[in-house]
Residue frames as a rotation matrix with the C-alpha (Angstrom) as fourth column:
MET 1
0.149 -0.984 -0.094 86.34
0.895 0.175 -0.411 83.37
0.421 -0.023 0.907 121.22
PRO 2
0.322 -0.096 -0.942 87.77
0.633 -0.718 0.289 86.13
-0.704 -0.689 -0.170 123.42
ALA 3
0.433 -0.149 0.889 88.43
0.776 -0.440 -0.452 89.35
0.458 0.886 -0.075 121.56
PHE 4
-0.556 -0.782 0.281 89.83
0.622 -0.616 -0.483 92.83
0.551 -0.094 0.829 122.03
ASP 5
0.548 0.836 0.026 87.82
0.489 -0.346 0.801 94.03
0.678 -0.426 -0.599 125.02
ARG 6
0.686 -0.257 0.681 88.76
-0.545 -0.802 0.246 96.06
0.482 -0.540 -0.690 128.08
ASP 7
0.822 -0.428 0.376 90.53
-0.059 0.592 0.804 93.09
-0.567 -0.683 0.461 129.64
PHE 8
0.516 -0.643 0.566 92.76
0.854 0.336 -0.398 92.86
0.066 0.689 0.722 126.56
PHE 9
0.384 -0.359 0.850 93.56
0.202 -0.866 -0.457 96.55
0.901 0.347 -0.260 126.62
HIS 10
0.900 -0.083 0.427 94.05
-0.433 -0.263 0.862 96.49
0.041 -0.961 -0.273 130.38
GLU 11
0.657 -0.698 0.285 96.81
0.495 0.685 0.535 93.93
-0.568 -0.211 0.795 129.88
LEU 12
0.344 -0.524 0.779 98.28
0.816 -0.243 -0.524 95.98
0.464 0.816 0.344 127.05
SER 13
0.755 0.015 0.656 98.38
-0.157 -0.966 0.204 99.01
0.637 -0.257 -0.727 129.32
THR 14
0.883 -0.449 0.138 100.90
-0.049 0.203 0.978 97.20
-0.467 -0.870 0.158 131.55
PHE 15
0.477 -0.726 0.495 103.48
0.877 0.355 -0.324 97.16
0.060 0.589 0.806 128.71
ASP 16
0.964 -0.212 -0.161 105.59
-0.182 -0.966 0.186 100.01
-0.195 -0.150 -0.969 130.02
GLN 17
0.459 -0.860 -0.221 109.29
-0.605 -0.120 -0.787 100.61
0.651 0.495 -0.576 129.36
SER 18
-0.188 -0.532 0.826 110.24
-0.968 0.241 -0.065 98.95
-0.164 -0.812 -0.560 132.64
THR 19
0.493 0.473 0.730 108.29
-0.333 0.878 -0.344 95.78
-0.804 -0.074 0.590 131.74
LEU 20
0.978 -0.075 -0.193 109.70
-0.169 0.250 -0.953 95.64
0.119 0.965 0.232 128.21
SER 21
0.201 -0.973 0.113 113.28
-0.894 -0.229 -0.384 95.94
0.400 -0.024 -0.916 129.56
GLU 22
0.053 -0.131 0.990 112.77
-0.738 0.663 0.127 92.55
-0.673 -0.737 -0.061 131.28
ILE 23
0.949 0.310 -0.053 112.56
-0.255 0.659 -0.708 90.68
-0.185 0.685 0.704 127.95
LYS 24
0.134 -0.984 0.117 115.71
-0.795 -0.036 0.606 88.64
-0.592 -0.174 -0.787 127.57
TYR 25
0.345 0.046 0.937 115.14
0.224 0.966 -0.130 86.00
-0.912 0.255 0.323 124.90
SER 26
0.317 -0.218 0.923 115.26
0.932 0.254 -0.260 86.70
-0.177 0.942 0.284 121.17
GLY 27
-0.618 -0.556 -0.556 115.77
0.482 -0.827 0.290 90.44
-0.621 -0.089 0.779 121.54
ARG 28
-0.678 0.417 0.605 112.79
0.591 -0.180 0.786 91.06
0.437 0.891 -0.124 119.25
ASN 29
-0.896 0.433 -0.094 110.64
-0.219 -0.616 -0.757 92.63
-0.385 -0.658 0.647 121.98
ASP 30
-0.544 0.754 -0.370 107.61
-0.457 0.103 0.883 90.61
0.704 0.649 0.288 120.92
VAL 31
0.313 0.790 0.528 104.61
-0.908 0.086 0.410 89.06
0.278 -0.608 0.744 122.67
SER 32
0.712 -0.104 -0.694 106.16
0.070 0.995 -0.077 85.58
0.698 0.007 0.716 122.48
ASP 33
-0.383 -0.921 -0.070 109.23
0.270 -0.039 -0.962 86.81
0.883 -0.387 0.264 124.39
MET 34
-0.423 0.300 0.855 107.00
-0.776 -0.607 -0.171 88.51
0.468 -0.736 0.490 126.94
HIS 35
0.701 0.707 -0.091 105.13
-0.596 0.652 0.469 85.27
0.391 -0.274 0.879 127.47
SER 36
0.353 -0.670 -0.653 108.41
0.358 0.742 -0.567 83.37
0.864 -0.034 0.502 127.89
CYS 37
-0.725 -0.652 0.221 109.30
0.110 -0.427 -0.897 85.86
0.680 -0.626 0.382 130.62
ASN 38
-0.318 0.726 -0.610 105.89
0.941 0.320 -0.110 85.47
0.115 -0.609 -0.785 132.30
LEU 39
-0.880 -0.078 -0.468 105.05
0.179 -0.968 -0.175 89.11
-0.439 -0.237 0.867 131.50
VAL 40
-0.483 0.772 -0.413 101.89
-0.873 -0.388 0.296 88.44
0.069 0.504 0.861 129.53
SER 41
0.003 0.556 0.831 99.08
-0.571 0.683 -0.455 85.94
-0.821 -0.474 0.320 129.86
HIS 42
-0.749 -0.195 0.633 98.67
0.262 0.791 0.553 82.84
-0.609 0.580 -0.541 127.74
ASN 43
0.238 0.935 0.263 95.28
0.757 -0.009 -0.653 84.13
-0.609 0.354 -0.710 126.54
PHE 44
0.584 -0.083 -0.807 96.81
-0.304 -0.945 -0.122 87.40
-0.753 0.317 -0.577 125.32
LYS 45
-0.504 -0.858 -0.099 99.55
-0.498 0.195 0.845 85.53
-0.706 0.475 -0.526 123.45
CYS 46
-0.617 0.294 0.730 97.15
0.569 0.807 0.156 83.06
-0.543 0.512 -0.665 121.79
LEU 47
0.470 0.867 -0.167 94.66
0.513 -0.422 -0.748 85.77
-0.718 0.266 -0.643 120.83
THR 48
0.416 -0.357 -0.837 97.21
-0.579 -0.813 0.059 87.93
-0.702 0.460 -0.545 119.09
GLU 49
-0.676 -0.725 0.133 99.00
-0.391 0.505 0.769 84.98
-0.624 0.469 -0.625 117.41
SER 50
-0.209 0.669 0.713 95.70
0.590 0.668 -0.453 83.69
-0.780 0.326 -0.534 116.00
ILE 51
0.448 0.391 -0.804 95.37
-0.283 -0.791 -0.542 86.82
-0.848 0.471 -0.244 113.86
LYS 52
-0.456 -0.733 -0.505 98.09
-0.736 -0.009 0.677 85.66
-0.500 0.680 -0.536 111.47
SER 53
-0.926 0.046 0.374 96.56
0.181 0.925 0.333 82.27
-0.331 0.376 -0.866 110.71
ASP 54
-0.086 0.992 0.093 92.95
0.649 0.127 -0.750 83.47
-0.756 -0.004 -0.655 110.56
VAL 55
0.318 0.100 -0.943 93.71
-0.521 -0.812 -0.262 86.35
-0.792 0.574 -0.206 108.16
PHE 56
-0.655 -0.679 -0.331 95.79
-0.664 0.308 0.681 83.93
-0.361 0.666 -0.653 106.05
LYS 57
-0.619 0.507 0.600 92.88
0.419 0.859 -0.294 81.45
-0.664 0.069 -0.744 105.91
ILE 58
0.466 0.848 -0.252 90.70
0.270 -0.408 -0.872 84.07
-0.842 0.338 -0.419 104.24
SER 59
0.973 -0.189 -0.129 93.37
-0.192 -0.370 -0.909 85.42
0.124 0.909 -0.397 101.91
LYS 60
0.634 -0.773 0.031 96.79
0.706 0.594 0.384 83.84
-0.316 -0.222 0.923 101.44
LYS 61
0.379 -0.503 0.777 98.12
0.493 -0.600 -0.629 87.15
0.783 0.622 0.020 100.13
TYR 62
0.394 -0.128 0.910 98.44
-0.568 -0.812 0.132 88.59
0.722 -0.569 -0.393 103.60
LEU 63
0.482 -0.332 -0.811 101.05
0.591 0.806 0.020 86.67
0.647 -0.489 0.585 105.59
LEU 64
0.612 -0.181 0.770 101.71
-0.520 -0.826 0.219 88.66
0.597 -0.534 -0.599 108.76
ASP 65
-0.599 -0.790 -0.129 104.31
-0.311 0.378 -0.872 87.91
0.738 -0.482 -0.472 111.40
GLU 66
-0.002 0.662 -0.750 102.80
0.505 0.648 0.570 85.71
0.863 -0.377 -0.336 114.06
SER 67
0.092 -0.040 -0.995 104.07
0.993 -0.072 0.095 87.44
-0.075 -0.997 0.033 117.16
PHE 68
0.807 0.299 0.509 103.30
0.368 -0.929 -0.038 91.12
0.461 0.218 -0.860 117.60
ARG 69
-0.380 -0.916 0.127 106.24
0.593 -0.346 -0.727 93.44
0.710 -0.201 0.675 118.31
CYS 70
0.493 0.567 -0.660 106.02
0.860 -0.204 0.467 95.49
0.130 -0.798 -0.588 121.51
ASN 71
-0.561 -0.505 0.656 106.49
0.210 -0.853 -0.477 99.12
0.801 -0.130 0.585 122.41
PRO 72
-0.954 0.224 -0.201 105.13
0.160 -0.190 -0.969 100.79
-0.255 -0.956 0.146 125.53
HIS 73
-0.270 0.955 -0.119 101.31
-0.118 -0.155 -0.981 100.37
-0.956 -0.251 0.154 125.52
HIS 74
0.397 0.294 -0.870 101.50
-0.843 -0.258 -0.472 99.42
-0.363 0.920 0.146 121.84
ILE 75
-0.258 -0.469 0.845 101.86
0.067 0.864 0.500 96.20
-0.964 0.185 -0.191 119.81
PHE 76
0.379 0.317 -0.869 102.06
-0.790 -0.377 -0.482 95.81
-0.481 0.870 0.108 116.03
THR 77
-0.054 -0.393 0.918 102.60
0.249 0.885 0.394 93.26
-0.967 0.250 0.050 113.31
TYR 78
0.460 0.073 -0.885 103.41
-0.795 -0.410 -0.448 93.22
-0.396 0.909 -0.130 109.59
PRO 79
0.968 -0.211 -0.138 104.94
0.103 0.830 -0.548 90.80
0.230 0.516 0.825 107.05
LYS 80
0.734 -0.656 -0.175 108.29
0.161 -0.081 0.984 90.16
-0.660 -0.750 0.046 108.68
GLU 81
-0.035 -0.782 0.622 110.25
0.942 0.183 0.283 90.28
-0.335 0.596 0.730 105.41
LEU 82
0.186 0.181 0.966 109.03
0.645 -0.764 0.019 93.89
0.741 0.619 -0.259 104.96
SER 83
0.446 -0.174 -0.878 110.62
0.774 -0.417 0.476 95.43
-0.449 -0.892 -0.051 108.03
LEU 84
-0.218 -0.498 -0.840 111.45
0.100 -0.867 0.488 99.08
-0.971 0.022 0.239 107.17
ARG 85
-0.978 0.000 0.211 109.53
0.211 -0.021 0.977 98.73
0.005 1.000 0.020 103.90
LYS 86
-0.416 0.909 -0.036 106.01
-0.854 -0.377 0.358 99.42
0.312 0.179 0.933 102.64
GLN 87
-0.959 -0.022 -0.281 103.86
0.082 0.932 -0.353 96.97
0.270 -0.362 -0.892 104.61
PHE 88
0.196 0.981 -0.013 100.36
-0.075 0.029 0.997 95.93
0.978 -0.194 0.079 105.56
ASN 89
-0.817 -0.570 0.087 100.11
-0.016 -0.129 -0.991 96.63
0.577 -0.811 0.097 109.27
ILE 90
0.430 0.887 -0.168 97.89
0.242 0.065 0.968 95.95
0.870 -0.457 -0.187 112.27
ALA 91
-0.743 -0.665 0.077 98.38
0.117 -0.243 -0.963 97.53
0.659 -0.707 0.259 115.70
PHE 92
0.492 0.799 -0.345 96.71
0.618 -0.042 0.785 97.85
0.613 -0.599 -0.515 119.08
THR 93
-0.629 -0.692 0.353 97.43
0.299 -0.635 -0.712 100.82
0.717 -0.343 0.607 121.34
VAL 94
0.408 0.604 -0.684 96.32
0.912 -0.310 0.271 102.28
-0.048 -0.734 -0.678 124.66
GLU 95
-0.022 -0.401 0.916 96.69
0.609 -0.732 -0.306 105.93
0.793 0.551 0.260 123.76
GLY 96
0.154 0.090 0.984 97.57
-0.312 -0.940 0.135 108.88
0.937 -0.328 -0.116 125.95
VAL 97
0.687 0.031 -0.726 98.91
0.579 0.581 0.572 106.88
0.440 -0.813 0.381 128.89
PRO 98
0.819 -0.390 0.421 100.65
-0.519 -0.816 0.255 109.13
0.244 -0.427 -0.871 131.46
GLU 99
-0.026 -0.942 -0.334 104.27
-0.471 0.306 -0.827 108.32
0.882 0.136 -0.451 132.26
GLU 100
-0.695 -0.277 0.663 103.45
-0.714 0.159 -0.682 107.57
0.083 -0.948 -0.308 135.91
PHE 101
0.309 0.936 -0.166 100.62
-0.914 0.341 0.218 105.21
0.261 0.085 0.962 134.94
ASP 102
-0.809 -0.438 0.392 100.58
-0.536 0.824 -0.186 101.75
-0.242 -0.361 -0.901 136.57
GLY 103
-0.247 0.760 -0.601 98.28
-0.786 0.206 0.583 99.55
0.567 0.617 0.546 134.58
ARG 104
-0.639 -0.037 -0.768 98.50
0.230 0.944 -0.237 96.76
0.734 -0.328 -0.595 137.17
GLY 105
-0.893 0.297 -0.337 96.54
0.286 -0.203 -0.936 98.80
-0.347 -0.933 0.096 139.70
GLU 106
0.027 1.000 0.003 93.18
0.759 -0.019 -0.651 100.48
-0.651 0.020 -0.759 139.60
ALA 107
-0.450 -0.275 -0.850 94.54
-0.158 -0.912 0.378 103.27
-0.879 0.304 0.367 137.33
PHE 108
-0.955 0.083 0.284 93.13
0.295 0.301 0.907 101.52
-0.010 0.950 -0.312 134.26
ASP 109
-0.074 0.986 -0.147 89.64
0.927 0.014 -0.375 102.54
-0.368 -0.164 -0.915 135.44
LYS 110
0.167 0.068 -0.984 90.63
0.049 -0.997 -0.060 106.07
-0.985 -0.039 -0.170 134.38
ILE 111
-0.890 -0.446 -0.092 91.41
-0.103 0.000 0.995 104.95
-0.444 0.895 -0.046 130.81
HIS 112
0.040 0.953 -0.302 88.46
-0.625 -0.212 -0.751 105.73
-0.780 0.219 0.587 128.55
ASP 113
0.350 0.187 0.918 87.30
0.432 0.837 -0.335 103.40
-0.831 0.514 0.212 125.78
ASN 114
0.989 -0.011 -0.146 88.35
-0.125 -0.581 -0.804 106.11
-0.076 0.814 -0.576 123.29
GLN 115
0.276 -0.960 0.049 91.95
-0.928 -0.253 0.274 105.43
-0.250 -0.121 -0.961 124.33
CYS 116
-0.152 -0.243 0.958 91.70
-0.107 0.968 0.228 101.69
-0.983 -0.068 -0.173 123.54
THR 117
0.471 0.299 -0.830 92.42
-0.726 -0.402 -0.558 101.56
-0.500 0.865 0.028 119.82
ALA 118
0.094 -0.431 0.898 93.40
0.502 0.799 0.331 99.44
-0.860 0.420 0.291 116.84
ARG 119
0.140 -0.041 -0.989 94.66
-0.755 -0.650 -0.080 100.38
-0.640 0.759 -0.122 113.37
ILE 120
0.197 -0.041 0.980 94.51
0.507 0.860 -0.066 98.42
-0.839 0.509 0.190 110.11
GLY 121
0.920 0.201 -0.336 96.12
-0.159 -0.592 -0.790 99.52
-0.358 0.781 -0.512 106.88
ILE 122
0.591 -0.757 0.279 99.41
0.680 0.281 -0.677 100.24
0.435 0.590 0.681 105.09
GLY 123
0.884 -0.339 -0.322 102.50
0.034 -0.640 0.767 101.71
-0.467 -0.689 -0.554 106.71
PHE 124
0.609 -0.765 0.210 105.90
0.287 -0.035 -0.957 103.01
0.739 0.644 0.198 105.79
ARG 125
0.848 -0.459 -0.263 108.83
0.181 -0.216 0.959 103.07
-0.497 -0.862 -0.100 108.23
THR 126
0.729 -0.624 0.281 111.79
0.211 -0.186 -0.960 104.95
0.651 0.759 -0.004 106.82
VAL 127
0.757 -0.652 -0.050 115.19
-0.106 -0.198 0.974 104.77
-0.645 -0.732 -0.219 108.48
ALA 128
0.879 -0.301 -0.370 117.61
-0.424 -0.136 -0.896 105.63
0.219 0.944 -0.247 105.66
GLU 129
-0.009 -0.979 0.205 120.79
-0.997 -0.008 -0.079 104.66
0.079 -0.205 -0.976 107.53
VAL 130
-0.286 -0.029 0.958 119.47
-0.437 0.893 -0.104 101.14
-0.853 -0.449 -0.268 108.12
ASN 131
-0.426 0.229 0.875 117.51
0.744 0.639 0.195 100.45
-0.515 0.734 -0.443 104.94
ASN 132
-0.784 0.057 -0.619 117.02
-0.267 -0.930 0.253 103.13
-0.561 0.363 0.744 102.30
ASP 133
-0.883 0.457 0.110 114.46
0.346 0.474 0.810 100.95
0.318 0.753 -0.577 100.47
GLY 134
-0.182 0.852 -0.491 111.69
0.920 -0.028 -0.390 102.19
-0.347 -0.523 -0.779 102.78
ALA 135
-0.180 0.056 -0.982 112.28
-0.017 -0.998 -0.054 105.79
-0.984 0.007 0.181 101.71
ILE 136
-0.941 -0.145 -0.306 112.36
-0.307 -0.017 0.952 104.70
-0.143 0.989 -0.029 98.06
ASP 137
-0.633 0.774 0.021 109.09
0.769 0.626 0.128 102.78
0.086 0.097 -0.992 98.56
TYR 138
0.051 0.692 -0.720 107.47
0.669 -0.558 -0.490 105.94
-0.741 -0.457 -0.492 99.93
PHE 139
-0.562 -0.313 -0.765 108.87
-0.267 -0.807 0.527 108.18
-0.783 0.500 0.370 97.18
TYR 140
-0.979 0.189 -0.074 107.31
-0.004 0.346 0.938 106.02
0.202 0.919 -0.338 94.46
TRP 141
-0.393 0.879 -0.269 104.08
0.919 0.374 -0.124 105.60
-0.008 -0.296 -0.955 96.42
GLU 142
-0.180 0.260 -0.949 103.77
0.335 -0.891 -0.307 109.37
-0.925 -0.373 0.073 96.95
ASN 143
-0.850 -0.160 -0.501 104.07
-0.386 -0.456 0.801 109.90
-0.357 0.875 0.326 93.18
VAL 144
-0.756 0.654 -0.020 101.18
0.525 0.625 0.578 107.49
0.390 0.427 -0.816 92.68
VAL 145
-0.125 0.692 -0.711 99.16
0.848 -0.298 -0.439 109.58
-0.515 -0.658 -0.549 95.14
LYS 146
-0.501 -0.156 -0.851 100.00
-0.098 -0.967 0.235 112.74
-0.860 0.202 0.469 93.24
ASP 147
-0.947 0.051 -0.319 98.83
-0.317 0.038 0.948 111.20
0.060 0.998 -0.020 89.98
ASN 148
-0.427 0.815 -0.391 95.59
0.386 0.556 0.737 109.78
0.818 0.164 -0.552 91.46
GLN 149
-0.968 -0.101 0.230 94.48
-0.147 -0.514 -0.845 112.28
0.204 -0.852 0.483 94.09
ALA 150
-0.185 0.973 0.138 90.71
-0.950 -0.213 0.229 111.95
0.252 -0.089 0.964 93.68
GLU 151
0.362 0.276 -0.890 90.95
-0.213 0.954 0.209 108.16
0.907 0.114 0.405 93.73
PHE 152
-0.691 -0.634 -0.346 93.18
0.254 0.235 -0.938 108.28
0.676 -0.737 -0.001 96.81
ASP 153
-0.772 0.430 0.468 90.59
-0.633 -0.588 -0.503 110.35
0.059 -0.685 0.726 98.68
THR 154
0.234 0.928 -0.292 87.79
-0.869 0.334 0.365 107.96
0.435 0.168 0.884 97.67
ILE 155
0.134 -0.256 -0.957 89.69
0.044 0.967 -0.253 104.76
0.990 -0.008 0.141 98.48
PHE 156
-0.736 -0.581 -0.346 91.00
0.328 0.142 -0.934 105.82
0.592 -0.801 0.086 101.86
GLN 157
-0.550 0.679 0.487 87.73
-0.829 -0.514 -0.220 107.42
0.101 -0.525 0.845 102.99
SER 158
0.338 0.728 -0.596 86.09
-0.640 0.643 0.422 104.06
0.690 0.239 0.683 102.22
VAL 159
0.089 -0.349 -0.933 88.42
0.462 0.844 -0.272 102.31
0.882 -0.407 0.236 104.71
GLY 160
0.413 0.171 -0.894 88.20
0.910 -0.060 0.409 104.96
0.016 -0.983 -0.180 107.43
GLY 161
0.618 -0.133 0.775 90.20
0.251 -0.901 -0.355 108.02
0.745 0.414 -0.523 106.36
TYR 162
0.946 -0.318 -0.060 92.80
0.003 -0.179 0.984 107.67
-0.324 -0.931 -0.168 109.10
GLY 163
0.564 -0.822 0.084 96.47
0.218 0.049 -0.975 108.62
0.797 0.568 0.207 108.83
GLU 164
0.782 -0.479 -0.400 99.57
0.369 -0.161 0.915 108.94
-0.503 -0.863 0.051 110.98
PRO 165
-0.857 -0.152 -0.492 101.05
0.514 -0.315 -0.798 111.33
-0.033 -0.937 0.348 111.95
GLU 166
-0.185 0.895 -0.406 98.09
0.696 -0.172 -0.697 113.36
-0.694 -0.412 -0.591 113.18
GLN 167
-0.308 0.065 -0.949 98.56
-0.292 -0.956 0.030 116.28
-0.905 0.287 0.313 110.76
ILE 168
-0.899 0.015 -0.437 97.65
-0.431 0.134 0.892 114.15
0.072 0.991 -0.113 107.78
SER 169
-0.730 0.656 -0.189 94.47
0.668 0.745 0.005 112.77
0.144 -0.122 -0.982 109.33
SER 170
-0.284 0.750 -0.598 90.95
0.708 -0.256 -0.658 114.02
-0.647 -0.610 -0.458 110.27
PRO 171
0.844 0.219 0.489 90.29
-0.072 0.951 -0.302 113.48
-0.531 0.219 0.818 107.45
LEU 172
-0.222 -0.919 0.327 93.07
0.248 0.271 0.930 111.90
-0.943 0.288 0.168 105.46
THR 173
0.875 0.444 -0.193 93.42
-0.054 -0.307 -0.950 113.47
-0.481 0.842 -0.244 102.01
ALA 174
0.493 -0.712 0.500 95.91
0.864 0.332 -0.379 113.23
0.104 0.619 0.779 99.14
GLU 175
0.545 -0.282 0.789 96.65
0.048 -0.930 -0.365 116.95
0.837 0.237 -0.493 99.52
LYS 176
0.799 -0.241 0.551 97.71
-0.597 -0.214 0.773 116.48
-0.068 -0.947 -0.315 103.12
VAL 177
0.732 -0.547 0.405 99.91
0.440 0.834 0.333 113.52
-0.520 -0.066 0.851 102.15
ILE 178
0.457 -0.551 0.698 101.63
0.759 -0.168 -0.629 115.50
0.464 0.818 0.341 99.42
ASN 179
0.459 -0.202 0.865 102.15
-0.194 -0.973 -0.124 118.57
0.867 -0.111 -0.486 101.61
ASN 180
0.621 -0.265 0.737 103.56
-0.759 0.029 0.650 116.62
-0.194 -0.964 -0.183 104.62
ARG 181
0.492 -0.526 -0.693 106.57
-0.305 0.642 -0.704 114.74
0.815 0.558 0.156 103.32
PRO 182
0.981 -0.145 -0.127 108.32
0.181 0.470 0.864 112.44
-0.065 -0.871 0.487 105.80
ASN 183
0.347 -0.937 0.039 111.91
-0.909 -0.326 0.258 112.73
-0.229 -0.125 -0.965 106.92
PRO 184
0.626 -0.084 -0.775 113.63
-0.391 0.827 -0.405 109.82
0.675 0.556 0.485 105.07
SER 185
-0.446 -0.894 0.048 116.15
-0.493 0.200 -0.847 109.48
0.747 -0.401 -0.530 107.91
ASP 186
-0.944 0.187 -0.272 113.53
0.330 0.585 -0.741 108.51
0.020 -0.789 -0.614 110.51
SER 187
-0.621 0.784 -0.011 109.79
-0.780 -0.619 -0.095 108.64
-0.081 -0.051 0.995 110.07
TRP 188
-0.794 0.496 0.351 106.53
0.422 0.866 -0.268 106.69
-0.437 -0.064 -0.897 110.13
ARG 189
-0.619 0.696 -0.364 103.52
-0.785 -0.563 0.258 107.07
-0.026 0.445 0.895 107.88
PHE 190
-0.838 0.441 0.321 100.28
0.347 0.885 -0.311 105.08
-0.421 -0.150 -0.895 108.11
PHE 191
-0.659 0.659 -0.362 97.11
-0.750 -0.545 0.374 105.12
0.049 0.518 0.854 106.05
GLY 192
-0.755 0.402 -0.518 93.91
0.184 0.888 0.421 103.15
0.629 0.222 -0.745 106.71
ARG 193
0.294 0.952 -0.084 91.37
0.079 0.063 0.995 102.42
0.952 -0.299 -0.057 109.46
HIS 194
-0.837 -0.457 0.303 91.33
-0.240 -0.192 -0.952 103.46
0.493 -0.869 0.051 113.13
LEU 195
0.143 0.873 -0.467 89.04
0.249 0.425 0.870 101.69
0.958 -0.241 -0.157 115.63
THR 196
-0.668 -0.271 0.694 88.21
-0.596 -0.363 -0.716 102.59
0.446 -0.892 0.081 119.21
LEU 197
-0.852 0.369 -0.370 86.56
0.495 0.797 -0.346 100.48
0.168 -0.478 -0.862 121.84
HIS 198
-0.612 0.629 -0.479 84.16
-0.039 -0.629 -0.776 103.40
-0.790 -0.456 0.410 122.34
SER 199
-0.085 0.581 -0.809 82.92
-0.861 -0.451 -0.233 103.68
-0.501 0.677 0.539 118.73
ASP 200
0.016 -0.039 -0.999 83.78
-0.843 0.537 -0.034 100.24
0.537 0.843 -0.025 117.29
SER 201
-0.416 -0.188 0.890 83.16
-0.784 0.570 -0.247 97.78
-0.461 -0.800 -0.384 120.08
HIS 202
0.649 0.736 0.193 80.97
-0.497 0.602 -0.625 95.72
-0.576 0.309 0.757 117.70
ILE 203
0.703 -0.523 -0.482 84.15
-0.333 0.357 -0.873 94.95
0.629 0.774 0.077 115.73
LEU 204
-0.246 -0.932 0.267 86.82
-0.732 -0.002 -0.681 94.86
0.635 -0.363 -0.681 118.46
THR 205
-0.382 0.118 0.916 84.84
-0.805 0.443 -0.393 92.66
-0.453 -0.889 -0.074 120.88
ASN 206
0.767 0.559 0.315 83.83
-0.283 0.735 -0.616 90.25
-0.576 0.383 0.722 118.09
TYR 207
-0.118 -0.970 0.214 86.90
-0.140 0.229 0.963 88.35
-0.983 0.084 -0.163 116.94
ASP 208
-0.163 0.105 0.981 85.43
0.852 0.516 0.087 87.15
-0.497 0.850 -0.174 113.63
ALA 209
0.843 0.527 0.113 84.20
0.521 -0.743 -0.421 90.65
-0.137 0.413 -0.900 112.84
PHE 210
0.541 -0.729 -0.420 87.69
-0.390 -0.659 0.643 92.05
-0.745 -0.183 -0.641 113.48
ILE 211
-0.392 -0.697 0.601 89.37
0.242 0.552 0.798 89.50
-0.888 0.458 -0.047 111.19
SER 212
0.223 0.560 0.798 86.78
0.944 0.079 -0.319 90.28
-0.242 0.825 -0.511 108.49
GLU 213
0.950 0.132 -0.284 87.51
0.100 -0.987 -0.126 93.99
-0.297 0.091 -0.950 108.84
VAL 214
0.056 -0.996 -0.064 91.25
-0.223 -0.075 0.972 93.38
-0.973 -0.040 -0.226 108.55
VAL 215
-0.459 -0.218 0.861 90.77
0.654 0.573 0.494 91.51
-0.601 0.790 -0.121 105.28
ARG 216
0.604 0.732 0.314 88.25
0.771 -0.438 -0.462 94.08
-0.200 0.521 -0.830 103.99
VAL 217
0.788 -0.324 -0.523 90.64
-0.210 -0.941 0.267 96.95
-0.578 -0.100 -0.810 104.53
PHE 218
-0.258 -0.938 0.229 93.65
-0.104 0.263 0.959 95.08
-0.961 0.224 -0.165 103.11
LYS 219
-0.205 0.209 0.956 91.72
0.839 0.540 0.062 94.03
-0.504 0.815 -0.286 100.01
ILE 220
0.842 0.539 0.005 90.46
0.476 -0.738 -0.479 97.53
-0.255 0.405 -0.878 99.25
ILE 221
0.501 -0.744 -0.442 93.98
-0.513 -0.666 0.541 98.96
-0.697 -0.044 -0.716 99.48
ASP 222
-0.359 -0.704 0.613 95.48
0.025 0.649 0.760 95.99
-0.933 0.288 -0.215 97.63
GLY 223
0.039 0.466 0.884 93.03
0.904 0.361 -0.230 96.41
-0.427 0.807 -0.407 94.76
SER 224
0.922 0.272 -0.276 93.92
0.189 -0.938 -0.291 100.07
-0.338 0.216 -0.916 94.29
PRO 225
0.611 -0.751 0.249 96.92
0.124 -0.220 -0.968 101.91
0.782 0.622 -0.042 92.78
PHE 226
0.311 -0.429 0.848 98.07
-0.782 -0.622 -0.028 102.50
0.540 -0.655 -0.529 96.37
ARG 227
0.988 0.089 -0.127 98.97
-0.020 0.885 0.465 98.93
0.154 -0.457 0.876 97.27
């Protein structure tokens, strides 16, 4: 089965703001809408939509939204009932794309495999004016981290030690989490695994291996106090 190779990331690199502005169906800015507008290939749509069902086949605890949401050079999915809440999360990103970049031309040849990335883990989107529950989720979760700092470091190093934003990563530690509190009005925090096509092609270019890695990371987090 096709997987997340350079052809996949090349297509993702064409998702610029101008392209996304052409979506005119559900208003969700998702891959399904892009396909309806002939802005993304059928193969790209089917590949991303298959993640939901294949993760669910292995573990029925992880029911992700079928169609990935779209931002420039970035797509992501999570359980749709947990928008702006604590959520399991998967994303693919072409990182560091210049504003003048045109992914439809030869410019993609200048994109290094290190810039073709995926993340797997748990995320918190807090926008207090829209849904204060996300900020409350994070507040309680942060207290669990404070009470279990050594276990946090062990658990999250075992899944990759990656965090967003950058200042809490490299490596991710409980101390960094505690000392870098998010703005409850508008912030994003993520904890888990980061893959690049350069270092992790054996996972990204092997669809079954990628699905297995998603479930592995989710299960480790889910079986910890930090679920």
